[in-house]
Structures are given as C-alpha cells and as structure tokens.
N, C-alpha and C positions, 0 to 999 in steps of 0.2 A: 114799862115792865123791865125788871132787871134781867140781864143775860143769864140764861140757865145752862148748867152743865148737863144737858140732855140732848136727845136726838132731834135734829132739824130736818125739814124738807126744803128742797129747792125745786121750784116749778114755774112755768109760765102761767100767766093769768088765765089762759084759755086752753090749757093742755089737759085738764082733768074735768071734762064735762062741757067746756065751751066758753065759760065766763066766770067771773068772780063769785056770783051766787052759786053756781054749780060747784066751784072749788070749795066754798064754805060747806056745802052739803056733803061733799066727799070727805072733807076733813072730819066733820062731826059724826058722819055715819060710819066710816070705816077706821078712822085713825085718831079718835079722841085721846087715847093714851099712848099713841105712838110718837107723835111729834110734839112732845111736851117742851122741847126747846124752841119751837116756833116754826115759822114758814118764811122762807125767802122767796118773794114773788119777783121773778125776772121782769124787766121794765114794763109796767102796766100803763105807760103813758102813750099819748099819740106819737107816732113815729113814722118816718118816711122810708125806713129800710132797716136791714140787719137785724130782723126779728126783734125790734124794739130798741136797739142800741143806737139809733139815730133819732133821738127824741126831738119833737118840735116844741114841746113844753113839758114842764114838770108840775104845773099848777092844776092840771086836769088829768082825769083817768080816760083812757081810750074808750069812747062811748060803747063800742061793741063788747068791751069787757065789763062795763058797769060804771060805778060812781065811787066817789070817796066814801059815801055811806056804806057801800058794799065792803070796802077795805076796812072800815071801822067795825063792821059786823064780824069780820074774820078776827080782828084784833080783840074782840071780847073774850076769846078763848085761846088765842095763839099769839105769841110775840110775832111782830111783823118786821121783816127786813126788806129793803128795796135798793135798787141801784141808783147811783148818781154818776152819770158819765161825765166826770168832772173835767175831762180833757176836751170835750167837743159837744156840739149840738148840730141839729139837722140844718142843711141849707134851706129847707122849707120852713124853718122857724120864722116868726114875724121879725126877729132881729136881723137875720141875714137877708131876708127878702127886702127889707127896707134898705139895707146896705146895697143890695144889687140894684135897686132903683135909683138911689141918691148918691151912692159912693161915699166919699169923705164927708159929705154934708149930712149924712144920716146921723140921727141921734145915737145910733148903735155902732157907729163906725169903730169906736175904740174897743168894742167887744172882741174884735178879731185880730189875728196876727198877720197883718200885711207885711210883706217881706222887708219893707224899710224898717220894721221894728227889729229885724234880725241883722240885716246888712244896711248900713246908712244910705247907700244909693239904691237899695231895693233890688240889687242884682245878686243872685245867689253865687257863691264862690264854690267852684267844683271841689276844691280840697276840703271844704267844710262839709259839703254834701256827702263826700266819700266816708266821712266819719259818723254820719247819722245812722242810728239804729232804725232802719227803714221797715215799714209795714206795707209800702207800695213803692213803685218804681222811683217816683220823686215825691218828696214830702210836702208838695204844695200843688195847688190847682189855680187855673186862670179863669177869670170870669169877666164878662163885659158889662159895664155899668149902663143901665138903660137910658138915663137922662143925658149922659155925656158921651157915650160910646167908648169911654176910656177902658183900658184893660187893667184889671187888678189881680195880683197874685197873692193868695192867702195860704197860710200853713194848713195842711190837711194830713195828719198822721195816718189815718185809716181811710178805707173805702176802696171798693173794687172798681167803681166807675171813674171816669175822667170827664168832667171834673167830679171830685168826690162829693158824696152825699153827706159826709160828716166833716164839719168845719171846726177846726181847733179854736178854743177860746183863749183870750189873753187873761190868764188868772191873776195877773198883777193889776189889771184895770179896776179902779174903784167901783165902777158900775157892775162889773162881773162879780166882784166880791159881794156887793150888796144883793145881787140876784141870787147867789148861793145862800146867803143868810135868809132871804125871803123863802127860798125853796125849803130849807131845813125847818123853818118856822111852820110852813104848811105841812110838812111831814109830821112834825111833832104834834100838831093840832089834830092829826088824823090817826094817831096811834102808832106811828112808825117808831120802833125802838132801836133799829140798827140800819146803817147805810153802808153799802159796799161802794168804795171809791173806785169805780171801774176805770182802768187805763190811767191811773194816777201817775204811774211812772213816766208818762210822756208829757206832763203838763209844763215842765220847765225847758226852755230852749236857750241855748247859748252857742254862738259861732265857735267852731273849732272843737266841739265836744260831740258826744254821741246823741245829745238831746234826750237821753234816757236816764232817769234816776240819778240826777246830778247831786252829788254829795259834797258838802253837808247841807246845801240849800233845800234838798228834798225833805230832810227831817224838820227843818223849820216850817216848811209849808204844811206838812202833814200835821204837825203839832198845832198849828194855827187852826186848821179845820177841826181837829180833835177838840180844841178848846171851845170853838163856836158851837159844835154839835153837842158837846157835853153839857153846856149851859142849858140846852133844850132837852136834856135827858136822853140823848141819842148817842149810842156807841158807833164807832167807825171801824170798818174792815177794809184796809187798803188792799187792792188787787194788783199784784205785781208779778209778772212772769219774768223772772230773772234768775241768775245763778244763785246757789245756796248761800254764798257769803253775803250777798246783798240782802237776802231774806232774813238771815240771822242778825245782821246789823239793824234791820228795821224792827225785828222783834224786840231788840234791846231798848227801843224807844217806848216800850210799854203799850204797844197797840197789838191787836190781833193780826195775824197773818194767815195766809193759806198754806197748807202743806201740799204743795204741788209735786212732792217727791213720792208720796205714798201710793198714788195710783199705779205708777210704774213698779215701785218696790214690791207691791203685792203680786204683780205678774212675774217678776223675777223670782220671788220666793216660791210661788206655786208651780211655775213652768220648769224651773231648774231643780225644784225640790230640795232647797237648801235655805238655812236661816242666816248664813254668814253676813250677807249684805244688809239684811234687815236689822240684825243685831248691831252691826257696826253703825248703821244710821241712827238707831235709837239711843246710842250711847251718849250723844251730846245734843240731842234734838230739843229745841225750846218747847215748852208745854203750851204756850199761848198761841195755839194754831187751830184753825178750822180744818177738819180732816175730810177730804172728799175722795171718792174713787172715780166718780163720773160726774159730768156736768154738761152744759149745753154746747160746749165746744168739743174738746177731745182729751185724750190721755196725754199729758205733757211729756215731751222728751227733751228737745233742745229749744231754748238755752237753759231751761229749768234744771236739768240734770247734768250740765257740764261739770266735769270734775268729780262726779259722783258715780257714774256708771262706766262700765266697759262697753265701748261702742260695738265691738264684735258681738257681745251678748245682746245688745240693744237691737242689732240687725236681725238676730235669730228671733227675738220676741216680736219685732215688727213683722217679719215674714210669717210667723205663726198666726198673728192677728189678721194679716192679709188673706191667708188661706181660709180664715173663718168669716170673710166678707168685709173686713175693715178697709178703709181708705186712709190716705195720709195727706197731711198738709206739710209744706216745706218752709224752712227758714229762707229769707231773702238775703240777709246780711252775710257777706263772705266771712266776717270774723266769727260767726257762730257756727260755721260749717266745720265738721270734724275730719278725722283722718279718712282718707279715701273718698272724700266728698260727702260723708254721711251728713244728711241735712234734714232728717225727719223732725218736724216741729211738733206735730201731734198725731197720735193714732186715733182715727175717728171711727167709733163703733159703740154699741152698747157694751157695758161691762160684762153683762151676762154672756154675750156672744164672744167677747175677748177670751173668756174662760171656757169656751167650747160648749156653752149651755149645760155645764156640769153642775148640778145642784149642790153637791158637796163642796166642790171647789169654790163655788160662788159664796156659800155660807161661810167657808173658812176665811175668805177674803173679808167678808163683812164682819165676822167675829174679830179678826185682827184689827180692822178699822175701828171698831167700837171699843177695843181694849187699849188702843194707843192714846196717850195723854192728849187732851184737847176736846173740842166739840165736834162730834160726828155729824156730817151733813149728807143726806141721801137725796140724790136726784130722782125726780118722779119716775122716770123710765126704769131706773135701777130698782126703785121700790117695788115696781110691778114686774121685775125680772123680764123687761122688754127685749124684743128681738130687733135686729136692724130693719129699719123701714127704707129699703133700697129704692122703692118706687118714689117715695117722697124726695129722696136725695136726687134722683134722676129728673123728676119733674121740676124741681127748683134750681137745679144746677149747682147746688151747695151740698157738698158731701156731709157737712155737719148735720144736715136735716135728717139723716138716717137715725140719729139719736134724739129726735125732737117730735116723735109721734104724738099727735093729738088724740087722746082717748075719749071715746064717748062714755056716758055713764054706764052703759051696758058692758063696754069693754073693761072698765074699772071693776065692775062687779064680778066679771068672769076671772080677771087676773087675781083679785084678792082671794079668791077661793082656791087657787092653786097651792100645792103643797109647799113649794119653795117660798112663796110670799107669806104663807102662814108661819113658816119657820123664821123668816126674817122679822115678822111682826113680833113673834115671841122673843127673839133676841133683843129687839128694840125695847120691849117692855122691861126686860131684865136690865138693860143698860140704864134705863130711866130710873129704876127703882132701887138698885142695890147701893147701899150707902158707901161701900168701899171705894167707889169711883171718885169720891171726894177726899180720898186719903193719899197714900204714896204708891208710886208705881215702880215695878222692877221687872227686868227681863231675867228669867231663870235659866241657868245653864242646862243644856240638854243636848242630845245628839243632833248633828247637823240636819237630819231629815225630820226634825220636829221643831215646833215653836211653842214656847211656854211663857206666857205673860201674866203678871200677877198684880193685884191691888190689895193694899192693906189699910184698914182703919180700925185701930184698937184691936178688939178681938174678932172683928169681922174681916172677911177677905173673899176674894173671888179669883180663881186661877183658870186661864184658858190653856188647854192643851190641843195642839193641832198636829196630827200625823200627816206630814206632807206626802208620804207615799200613797196613802189611801184618800187623803183630803178629809178624813173624818175628824170632827172637832167635838170636844167635851169641855164643859165648865164645871169646876168644883167650887161650890158656894158654901161658905161658912158664915152663918148669920145667927146671932144670938146663941152661939155654942152648938148649933145644929148644922151638920154637914149634909149637902145634897149634891148629887151628880146630875148634870143636865146635858143631854145630847143637843148639839146645836143644829 
C-alpha cells in the first residue's frame, strides 16, 4: 500500500490488549477511521532484550505476540511499518551463537566487526576511541570462543550489559547484505509497506572518525537500501538522532526523516507561551518528515536540538517536567555536552504528564502537531492520554518503561471513553479527511502569545488558532464554500 498523508499509530505488538490479535481487535473496534495512515508495530520479532530491539531473527514473529498471519490480518485494513535494526542483532541469534562456538571458523564469522576490521592488529587506538560517538563506555565487547578458548573483541555500539546483548553487523559483508535482502523480501510478502532503519547512523565505522553518520558514505548506503526496499514496494524511514544540519542534509536525499525537534518545540511554545521559536523553526523546515510528540524512548534534547535551543530555557523545561514525574537520560559523549555541563539526552515521561495533564494544553500540542507539514504519528500511550507508569519503571530499572504501559482491553475501553481521548479522535478524523492538508502550508502572522497555522487547496482551507494564554484551540474550516468553526 502507498504511504498516506494521514495519522499513524506507533505501538508495541503486545501493548494494546496483549498480542497482535488483540491489537487488530483494538484497531478495528475503536480506531478504524483514526489511523488511516497505518500502524508502526515496534519490533514484533523474537528478541533477547531492549524491549524487542535486540532481535534474534527477523524471519519469525515472537510466538507470544502471534504469527505472520496475524500481521497480514492487520495489513488488510492498515498500512504496516516495522523496524529493521540495521546496525545490530542479538548475541543470542543463531549467527552469533555459532561464532561464539567456532570463532573464525564459523560460517557467520564475517557477519561481525571483529576489531581487526577496524584496526589492522586488532588493538584499539585510544585516540580513535576518543573520537567515537559512544552509547556505552567502550564501543566493543570481549567474548571467549568455546572451542578454542581464544578471546575475540567485536564492535558493540549499544547495550547496557557487558558484554553487550546487541552485536554490530558488518554491513559491507556480502552475507549480511544478502540477509537484509532476504529479510526485506519476507517483510514484503507479509504486507509490510514501510521499514524504519533503526540506528542506521551507526552502521559505518572508520578509524579516526566519530563512527556516526559518516558523510558522504552514509548517503550512498541509505540510497542502496532505499533501492533494494523500493524494488519490493517498501518505503524506508531512516532513524537518526543527530543535529539539525545532518537531518536536513539527509532529507535532501529524498527520504523521509523524523522530526525530532517538534516534541521539545511544543513544550517551549506552551510552557513559555510564545510562538517565536516555533515560527522560526517552521520557516525553513523540510516537509518530508514524520512528526512525533512521544515515542517509546523519550523527548529528545541533545544532540538533536544542538544549535536550535537556548540551554537555559531547556533547563527550565527539563526541571518543569521533572516536577511532573519525568526522569532524564544523559549524553555520554563529551562533545555533545553543552554549557555548564548541560547533558540531557532525553526527557522521559508521557507527553500528557509533561504538559501537566492539562487537557487543553495537550490538545493544543496535538493540533499543532497535526497541522505541521508531514505525516503525524501518535504513540499509543499518547493516544490514550496515558499517565507515567512509575511502578513499571522501578520494577524494570529502565526509566523509559514509565511510558511503555501495557494496556488491557478493559483499560483501552476505559481510556477511549475519556473526554480528552474523544477530542483527540475527533481531531484525527479531521486531519485524515480535510483535503486542504494536501495543499500548501503557511504560518500566519499573529501576536506572540498565539499560533496560527493554515492550509490551502484551491477554495478549501483550514486554519488552526491557538491561544497560548488559555491553551484553547479552534479550527476554521472552509470546505466547498462553507465555513465552520470547530473547537479542538
């Protein structure tokens, strides 16, 4: 199915009812006309950790979630997107387990980045390590080969444990390239229409560099994947957390990117009750973006907003969110830390809590999200105006889990009936149905304590007015010569 300029859902396979069959029930019972843009199902594959992001295989669906048949059933009515962790795979995968047993004699040995592929003698150079954009203390892990007792060090960008659970793949290896072709073929055969390239910025490694989004080689790599996927009818969505200049250069390659600026920008607009930063940002922003406010991780701050935000203001926003129950994750790389050591990577909480559980403020944020050019994507907790699940975060030891509540069918039914969710559903229906969203966009000049966004298509138009003082929002729709005012 072709990509649609309509609202999408992003959810885990088991977060709305417990499995894929329940997800299909929820989608068709409550949201048949809400997520006309489709549903992004976070990794539904067998995995050894990181809530699905350490996949052991892409060729099967995690049995506790269901089967490929269940995925195809969802695809009968909704476009489907899934993740491809193109940078890494689980150490519990058959590929790495065989390598652990046989070492260099394994048929899969070339799948992985042993350190001699980076440094000829296999010994890491400290000056090179100091330049690496690190997600853990050192970007490699050491393992003992079962049959020989030899030590092998392999590149591992991610992972909280030591050795890491997530093993980087050598994307230049012919066998790995063929594996990806086979995976994409399996996806296409089961109705997947879009693939998010998770952590794609880390796939290329070169001594003496940051090993993150190496230009121009990265564009060549992404375009190769785009061509392979496109031949199978699959769109790609590279997921890159980087400064805005990198994002915009990537957008010029003609691929979709994520708008990781907008979640913070909405907080800035609503908390400081000013439109100046939002209007400045919208002035030259590419339209080929997926627009999120919330996701399975957190609200991005650094490095995504480097050069975009005032860090003193960012500290005020962070502290306000902390007062409302949020937690934060921090950047590790010294080069990404700001003035006075400001090092907030992400603010972790539900978006509803970040806005103080204020229904009008929340709806104002969603209305602005839906009016900004691009494809709006709503996280399942945000769709249900969810609260922070602090107990889940404490039980798991992962603060991100406070925004990953698993809803029972009964909880979904209760949440859908609340006033704020009903208002959000009505807004989504409007976004899906009004033809002007396929026209031209403009920001309308207005006092700083207001926001006015407008779409025009021929004689049809729709205009969003937000009063930042009261957080009240109104849409003026002109359709077929008839004007209608709609409270958001």
